[in-house]
KEGUKOL-235876 format. One record per atom (N, C-alpha, C): residue in one letter; x, y, z. Coordinates in steps of 0.1 Angstrom, whole numbers, plus 5000, padded with zeros to 4 digits. Last residue first. Layout:
N
AXYZ
...
***
This chain:
423
G459350984955
G459350984967
G459151124974
E459550994928
E458150914935
E457950954949
E462151074927
E460851154919
E459451094926
K463450854936
K463550994944
K462451064937
E462950654919
E462650624933
E462850794940
V463850764896
V462550734897
V461850714912
S466750734905
S466250874899
S464750884900
D467350484907
D467350594921
D466450694916
A467350394883
A465950334891
A466050444906
L469450494872
L467950534867
L466750504878
L471250384886
L471150504889
L469950554880
M470950124878
M470150134889
M470450304893
A471250124849
A470050084853
A469950114871
A474450164855
A473350284848
A472050234851
D475149934868
D475450104874
D474550204869
D474749754848
D474449744863
D474249894868
I476749834827
I475249824827
I474449844838
W478849834841
W478449954840
W476949934834
E478949544847
E478849624858
E478449764854
R479349464821
R478149404829
R477949504839
L481749554816
L480649614806
L479249564814
R483549384829
R483249544834
R481849584825
E482949164818
E482449174834
E482249314835
E483949194793
E482649154791
E481849164808
S486349484797
S486049314795
S484249314794
P486549774778
P486449684791
P486149544787
K489449944763
K488249854762
K487949744771
E490650184784
E490750054776
E489650004774
L491050504784
L490350394789
L490350314780
C493150684779
C492850714792
C491650564795
K493650684753
K494550684759
K494350654773
A490750654741
A491750534741
A492950544751
I489950894738
I489550804752
I490450714752
R491751004718
R491851074734
R491250984741
S490550874695
S491950824701
S492150894716
N487850664694
N488050814700
N489750784704
G486850434689
G487450484678
G488250634684
W485050374711
W486150274710
W487350354701
L482950574704
L483650544714
L484950504716
E482350464679
E482650634679
E483650624694
A480850224686
A482250244677
A482750374679
L478850164700
L479950224710
L480750254700
P477150004684
P476850134686
P477650204695
G479949864660
G478749854669
G478249994673
D482049814649
D481049884642
D479849874647
Q483749674667
Q484149784663
Q483049874655
A481849534695
A482249564681
A482749664676
R480749554720
R482149554720
R482849544704
L478149574716
L478749684724
L480149674721
P477749314705
P477649434699
P478249544703
E477949154727
E479249134717
E478749284705
L476449114744
L477349204749
L478149234736
G473848994758
G474549004743
G475349124744
Q472949004782
Q472648854779
Q473748884764
K473049274787
K474049204796
K473849044789
L470649334775
L472049394767
L473149284774
E468649234788
E468949194777
E470349254769
E468649394813
E469049294813
E469449204800
A468249664799
A469549634806
A469649494805
L465749614792
L466649624781
L467949604786
N464449584815
N464349454808
N465549494798
L464849854825
L465349744833
L465549634823
A462949984807
A464450004805
A465449894814
V460649894813
V461149854801
V462849894799
G460149974843
G460249834836
G461349814820
L460350244833
L461150214841
L461350044839
L457650254819
L459050294813
L460050224819
D455849954836
D456250104830
D457350134822
R455349674840
R454149774842
R454549924839
Q457049474842
Q455949444835
Q454749564835
G459349544856
G459349514840
G457949494834
Q458549534882
Q458749654873
Q458849634861
R458449264885
R456949324888
R457249484879
K461349184880
K460149124873
K458649204875
F462449334900
F462649384886
F461649284877
D461749504925
D461249374920
D461649364906
I464449684942
I463549684933
I463449534926
E465849914960
E465549764960
E464349744953
A468650114947
A467050084956
A466949934952
R471850084964
R470950094951
R469550064961
T474950224982
T473650124978
T472950174968
R477150344989
R477150264976
R475850204975
P477950555013
P477050515005
P477250464994
E480650595035
E480350625023
E479150525013
L482150705065
L481050635060
L480350675043
R485250745079
R484350785068
R483350665068
E486650655101
E487050785094
E485950825087
V486050505130
V485450495117
V485850635111
W488750345151
W488250475147
W487550505130
I489450185179
I488850165163
I488450325159
F492550125197
F491450195193
F490750155181
P492549825216
P493449925209
P492049975204
S490149895228
S491149915232
S491849775226
A486750115228
A487750005222
A489150035226
K485550305235
K485950255245
K487050125240
A483850395209
A484750495217
A485650405223
F482250235193
F483450155193
F484650275200
K479750365197
K479650255198
K481150205203
V480650615186
V480150615199
V480350485203
R480850585157
R482150605166
R481750615183
I478050515152
I479150395151
I480750445160
Q477050765159
Q476450635165
Q477450525166
E478150895139
E478150925150
E477950805158
L477150765114
L478750775118
L479050815131
L474650825114
L474950695115
L476350675117
D474551095113
D474051065125
D474550925125
D475851105087
D476451195099
D475951135111
R473751015072
R475050935071
R475851005085
T471451175076
T471351035080
T472850975080
A472951415064
A472151425078
A472051275084
A472851335036
A473851355042
A473651355058
E470851025023
E470951185028
E472151215038
R471250775017
R472150895006
R471851035013
L469650655035
L471050655037
L471650755028
K467150705020
K467350755035
K469050775038
S467650575000
S466950734996
S467650755009
N467650275009
N468750354997
N468650494998
L466250105020
L466750255030
L467750325021
R465749885010
R464750005009
R465250125015
T468549784988
T468149835004
T466649924999
R471449634976
R469849684973
R469249684985
G474649714984
G473549644984
G472549714978
T477049885006
T476849834991
T475449764997
M479050155023
M477750025024
M477150025008
E482050135036
E481650165021
E479950075023
L484150265056
L483050195054
L482450245041
R487450275068
R486350355062
R485350245057
C489250295101
C488650225086
C487750315083
I492050235118
I491350315113
I490650275098
L493250085149
L492450035137
L491650175133
G496049945168
G494950025162
G494550035150
R496549575171
R496649735166
R495749825168
G495749335172
G496049415186
G496849555181
D494949235146
D496049165160
D496449265166
A493349315129
A494349405130
A494949365142
E491149115129
E492449105123
E493549175122
E489849235149
E490249115151
E491349095143
G488749475136
G489449475148
G490249385150
A487349315116
A488449405110
A489149415123
Q485249225129
Q485849125125
Q487349215122
F484049465138
F484749375146
F485849285143
I483249575114
I483949645121
I484849545133
A481149395107
A482249405100
A483349465104
E479349415130
E479949315124
E481049295121
E478249685122
E479049655135
E479849515134
I477249675098
I478549755099
I479049695108
G474749525107
G475749435098
G477049515098
A473749665124
A474249525127
A475349475120
L473049865109
L473849885118
L474549775123
A470849765092
A472149815085
A473349825098
A469149705115
A469549615107
A471049645100
D468450005124
D468949875132
D469849755127
V467050075098
V468450125102
V469250055111
T465649805080
T465649935093
T466949955096
K465949625063
K464649695061
K464549795074
A468349495040
A468149565052
A466749675053
G468549415014
G467649385023
G467349435036
S472449475019
S471149405008
S470049355019
I474449555028
I473649585037
I472049525028
D477749485029
D476449465021
D475649455030
V480549685032
V479549605040
V478349575031
P483849725026
P482549705021
P481749645027
L486349865042
L485249775045
L483749785037
E489649925043
E488449965036
E487449845041
A491849995070
A490949885063
A489649955057
W495050025085
W493950085076
W492949975070
R496750025117
R496349955104
R495250055095
I499650085135
I498150095132
I497750055120
V502150005136
V501049985149
V499850025148
D503749725118
D502949845120
D502249855131
L505149495109
L505749615119
L505049705123
P505249175100
P504349295100
P505149385113
A507649025081
A507549075095
A506449205095
F508248775052
F507448925058
F507148955073
E511048625047
E509948585056
E509548775057
V512848445023
V512448615023
V510848565034
H515748295020
H514548265023
H513848385029
C517748244991
C517548345002
C515648325002
N520848054985
N519448084980
N518648184992
R523447994990
R523148124989
R521848164981
D523747765002
D523747764988
D523447884982
A523747825030
A524847785024
A524947785011
G521148075029
G521547945034
G523147925028
V520048385043
V520648335032
V521448215036
T517048525053
T517948425056
T518548385043
V515748805059
V516248735049
V517448645054
V512948965068
V513848885073
V514348795061
C511149275057
C511449135054
C512749105063
A508749475074
A509849435065
A510249315065
G505549625071
G506149605078
G507849595069
K501749605073
K502849675066
K504049625078
P498649475063
P499849445071
P500949515066
G495949685051
G496649555056
G497949575062
T496049985028
T495349865036
T496149755042
E496450225018
E497550145023
E497050035030
R494650425011
R495150385000
R496250265004
V494050545036
V493150445037
V493650345020
S497450615049
S496150645045
S495250535038
R500050505061
R499450645061
R498050705057
A501750235073
A500850305063
A500350405070
Q504650175077
Q503850195084
Q502750275076
L506750105062
L506850035072
L505450065081
C506149935026
C506350085039
C506050005053
G507649675012
G506449785014
G506849875024
P509849535003
P509049505014
P507949555018
Y510549404971
Y509849514981
Y509249464995
V513049184960
V511849184967
V511749354972
V514648904942
V514149074939
V512749114947
C517048724937
C515848744947
C515548894945
A518648514911
A518848674916
A517348664926
T518248274907
T519648314909
T519548434915
E515448124921
E516148184911
E517348254916
G514448004945
G515347924938
G516148004928
A511248164944
A512648114951
A512948004942
E510848424918
E510348294928
E511748244934
T510548784922
T511248644915
T510648554923
L509248984935
L509048964919
L509748854915
R507449004960
R508448904955
R508448914942
K506149264980
K506149194966
K507449134965
F504449465001
F505349335001
F505149294989
E503949814993
E503249704993
E504549584994
H504850054981
H504450034995
H503449925002
V507550084962
V506250044963
V505650024979
H510450174975
H508950294963
H507750244966
G512849974973
G511950054980
G511250114968
L514949654972
L514049754964
L513049834978
A517449474970
A516849544980
A516149664973
W518549194953
W517849344949
W516949384962
Y520848974955
Y519649004961
Y519549164956
N522648884937
N522248784945
N520848834954
F523549044909
F523349044921
F522548934926
G523849004878
G524748904889
G524648924904
S521349074866
S522849144869
S523949124877
R519548944852
R520748894845
R521648984851
R517449064867
R517748874871
R518948864864
L517249284863
L518049274873
L517949134877
E516349284836
E517849344841
E518649294851
E513749164842
E514649074832
E516049154836
L512449404850
L512749294861
L513849184854
V513549734841
V512849584842
V513449504847
C513250074856
C514149964851
C512949844849
P513350424864
P512450284859
P513450174856
A513350624887
A514150524884
A513850404876
Y509950634889
Y510850684890
Y511950594891
N506750664881
N507650554873
N509250614875
D504450654911
D505350704901
D506450634892
Y502350384913
Y503250434919
Y504250544907
G500150274898
G499850364913
G500950404918
T501850004883
T500750114884
T500250134898
I505149914877
I504049914887
I502850014885
G507249924858
G506149984855
G504949994865
G509649784862
G508749714854
G507349794850
V510249914893
V510649774884
V509149734875
N510850194899
N509650114899
N510450024891
G513050254934
G512350254920
G511450194917
H515850234947
H514750304950
H514250334938
L518349964955
L517350064947
L515750114952
L521049784966
L519949884971
L519449954958
A522149454961
A522149614957
A520749674961
I524649234973
I523349304975
I523049424969
N525948884968
N525949064963
N524749124964
F528448684982
F527248734985
F526948884979
D531248684981
D530248544980
D528948574977
A533248904960
A532248854971
A531748734972
E534648944935
E535148854947
E534248834959
P532849104923
P533548954917
P533948854927
D530349304932
D531749254934
D532149134930
P528149434904
P528349324918
P530049324918
K527149774897
K527549624893
K528049544907
L524850004888
L525049904898
L526149784898
R523650104868
R524850194874
R525550104885
S521150054862
S522350004854
S523650054857
A519750164881
A519949984884
A521149964876
L518650394873
L519950374883
L520350234885
N517850514847
N517850354852
N519150354859
E516550864855
E517550774849
E517450634856
Q514651004869
Q514350954854
Q515150854851
E513751144897
E514751094893
E514250994879
D512351394912
D512051334899
D512951254891
P514051464935
P512751414935
P512351314922
R517851384930
R516451474930
R515151384930
Q519451174935
Q519851324937
Q518951434937
F518850874952
F518350984944
F519051114946
S521750664959
S520650754961
S519950854952
I522650304956
I522950454948
I521550514952
G524850024964
G523450124966
G523550234960
S526149714974
S525949854967
S524949904966
V527849514996
V526449584994
V526849714985
A529049205002
A529449304991
A527649374991
V530448965018
V529449015016
V529449155007
R531448625024
R531948745021
R531048855015
C530748445054
C530448475040
C530948625036
G531348405081
G532148325069
G531848365056
K529348545089
K528948395093
K529948335083
A529948825071
A528848765078
A528748605080
E532249035065
E532348925070
E531148905078
F532949295037
F532749265054
F532149095051
P533749555014
P532949415020
P533249375035
D532649885015
D533649795020
D533149675023
A529649964994
A530549975005
A531749905003
R529950144962
R529850014968
R530549994980
L530050364947
L528450284947
L528750174954
S531150634938
S531450514950
S530050454954
R530150824928
R531550794921
R531850684930
R528350944937
R528150814930
R529250794921
D527750924975
D528750944962
D528550844950
K526150814991
K525750944987
K526550984975
F524850585011
F525250584996
F524950714989
T525850555044
T525050585035
T525550615021
H526350295069
H527050335056
H525850405049
V527450255100
V526250305093
V526850375081
G529750205115
G528850095114
G527650125104
E529650515136
E530650375128
E529650285127
P527150745137
P528150635141
P528950555131
W527051065124
W526650945123
W527450835127
D525951375134
D527351275133
D526251135135
L523551555116
L523951495129
L525451435124
L522051685096
L522651785108
L523351725120
S522351605063
S522051545079
S522651665087
G521251815035
G522251725043
G521651705058
G518851815011
G519351865023
G520351775028
S518051764984
S517051854993
S517551885006
K519751624975
K520251754973
K519151844979
L518951344978
L520651414987
L520351554984
P515851294987
P516851274978
P517951394984
D513451185002
D514151255007
D515751244999
H511551074983
H510951194989
H511851245001
N512850934963
N512651074957
N511751164969
G515550814986
G514950804975
G514050944970
H518650664996
H517650784999
H516850784985
I520250405015
I520250505001
I519050585005
V522350275039
V520950325036
V521150395022
F522849975061
F523250035047
F522050105042
S524649895094
S523349935083
S523850025072
R525249605116
R525649715106
R524049805098
I525349575146
I524549515133
I524949625125
G526649565173
G527449475158
G526749485147
K525349675191
K525149545190
K525749475176
E525849945183
E526849905195
E526449745197
A524249955161
A525649965157
A526349905171
L521949975172
L522049855165
L523549835161
E522150225186
E521750125191
E522350005185
K522350385160
K523450375169
K523350235180
L519850355149
L520750315139
L522350305152
G518350495167
G518050385164
G519150285156
D519550735163
D519950685177
D519350555174
R519050835138
R520250825143
R520550725154
F515950845142
F516650745130
F518150725135
R515651055157
R515350915160
R515950795151
L516851245144
L517551225157
L516951085164
Q515051305123
Q516751255120
Q517551185134
A512951355135
A513151265125
A514651185124
R513851595146
R512651475156
R513151365145
L514251755126
L515451745131
L514951595142
S512751675092
S512551715106
S514051685116
R513551705061
R513751615071
R514051665085
E512451845041
E513251905050
E513851825062
D511351675020
D512851735016
D513251805034
A510051425039
A509951525031
A511351595029
D509851155053
D508751195046
D508951285036
Y512950945054
Y512351065058
Y510951105047
I513550745039
I513750735055
I512950835059
D513350655007
D512550735017
D512350695033
G515550375007
G515150485005
G513550525011
A516050085018
A516150105005
A515150235004
L518349945042
L517450035043
L517050125029
V519749665057
V519649725045
V518349825045
I521349545083
I520249585078
I520149675066
F523149245098
F523249395092
F521949405086
D522749015112
D524149065110
D523949195105
A520148975134
A520749035124
A521849045122
E518848875153
E520048855155
E520648875144
R515948905159
R516148785150
R518148765149
E515849085179
E515348945180
E515648845173
R517249325167
R517849265178
R517249105180
C515549355146
C516849315141
C517449265152
L513349405160
L513049265151
L514649255146
D513949645171
D513749525178
D513849395171
C513649785147
C514849775155
C515149675164
L511249765142
L512049735131
L513349735138
N510049935161
N509449775162
N510749715151
D511050175156
D511250115169
D511049965170
F509450215135
F510850205135
F511350155148
A506950205148
A507050115138
A508550125135
R507250435164
R506950335168
R507450225159
F507550635139
F508650635152
F508450505158
S504750665132
S506050605120
S507050585132
A502950715152
A503050595145
A504550565136
E503050945165
E503750885168
E504250725163
R500751075157
R501751155153
R502951055154
L498750875162
L499250895146
L500150945145
S498550925189
S499050785183
S499350785169
A497651175191
A498551135197
A499451005189
A494651105178
A495751195171
A497151165176
I493850945200
I494250915186
I495150965177
E493551155220
E494351015220
E494750945207
E491951345204
E493451375210
E494151245211
P489451245178
P489851225197
P491551275197
I489351415151
I490051295157
I490051325172
R486951565132
R487851605144
R488051445149
G487151505093
G486751525105
G487651555119
A489451255078
A488251335079
A487651385091
M492551225066
M491651215078
M490651295077
G494451225042
G492551225042
G492151175056
Q496951075061
Q496751175048
Q495051125047
F499551175085
F498351085083
F497551125073
P502651275083
P501251305085
P500551195079
A505951125092
A504951155081
A503451175085
D508151075108
D507451175108
D506451235101
L509350845081
L509750895092
L509051035096
H509150675061
H508750795058
H508650845074
L510250425053
L510050435067
L509450545066
D511150255028
D509850345027
D509350355043
A511949955039
A512250085030
A511150165034
A514349715048
A513049765050
A513149885041
H515449375055
H515449445042
H513849545048
I517949215076
I516649275077
I516749365063
F519948875074
F519649045073
F518249105073
T521448605085
T520448675083
T520548845081
F523348295072
F523248465081
F521748505075
A524547965074
A523648075071
A523648245079
K528247965067
K526847945074
K526048015071
M530747815043
M529847955049
M528547905057
***
């Protein structure tokens, strides 16, 4: 057999609204947001043609909601139809956002598009790709909160040269994602499938190492929808060699990128100095977006004499407006969605420690950071906290680094309170 190529994508969330957007957005940016998921899908179809893919697999959450807008269905159908006309087959499953029982398609689908609907038939007809007999298996969600281990239902075709499984779910209990269709990685490794095309997790993750018998991959979502989904988003180009090993390449396809920007303004004595640091961070993020629109959330950090002023709502609003004006003519667009203060008071710990009660507290904080064992001990001053079963369910015993961060935060909150009272 010769090497062949396929595209693996998931979590298109076509026609999805952007989430958590604060304040009024300029109409031209709002229009870009409304089209973002569709333009990313267009990029996906272009990628299939450019890489001369033999087929594409789509691992669930094609649509964003139960109702599956007609607009989204039309764009998806037409894109796959154009691929089919080029001889590029499509294999589709549905996930928790677009389960089968939430509603059927309103359209006729072209030949060359296979949607896994019937749980009595979990394998498409095998086909040839560059002389290799390929079998694709898949299973769709029947309801949004699928709790069954769907992976266990999928079986490879013993007569195929290369077996692919499509699954939407959480492998190994990845945090931050609902534990739908749960399974464990070892189960997929020993399943007999050559490639597991996963969906549900919105970031690119290859769960197995190159050279392993089974290649298990999350491509991530096609287009980020909120500040929780920062960084490049796209799909995977998978090249299968004559030895059946998979080369997996991540291809960015998003049209709008999100970024969380912590800006350290330690030592800034004027608003102009703080603004200079903020603007530099935004320029850098714009460069890294590589020609895409950018939505960013700024977080000011560090110790500064401006701390009290920056925490005033009116000051933050004025700063945000100034920043937006600065980047209003940027092309591609740059929109600062929010500005959050995480600064602390600027304190001379040595001098403060020699003169008053605050100094005593700050010195105590420094001493605690140097000797954390009593705080972590089962019979120490925090023993009641560590021994509380309710707290234990939601709060793991912190590392030494985390404890030091808590002590620092407590000291800074105390200093802020004193600064406010004195001001």
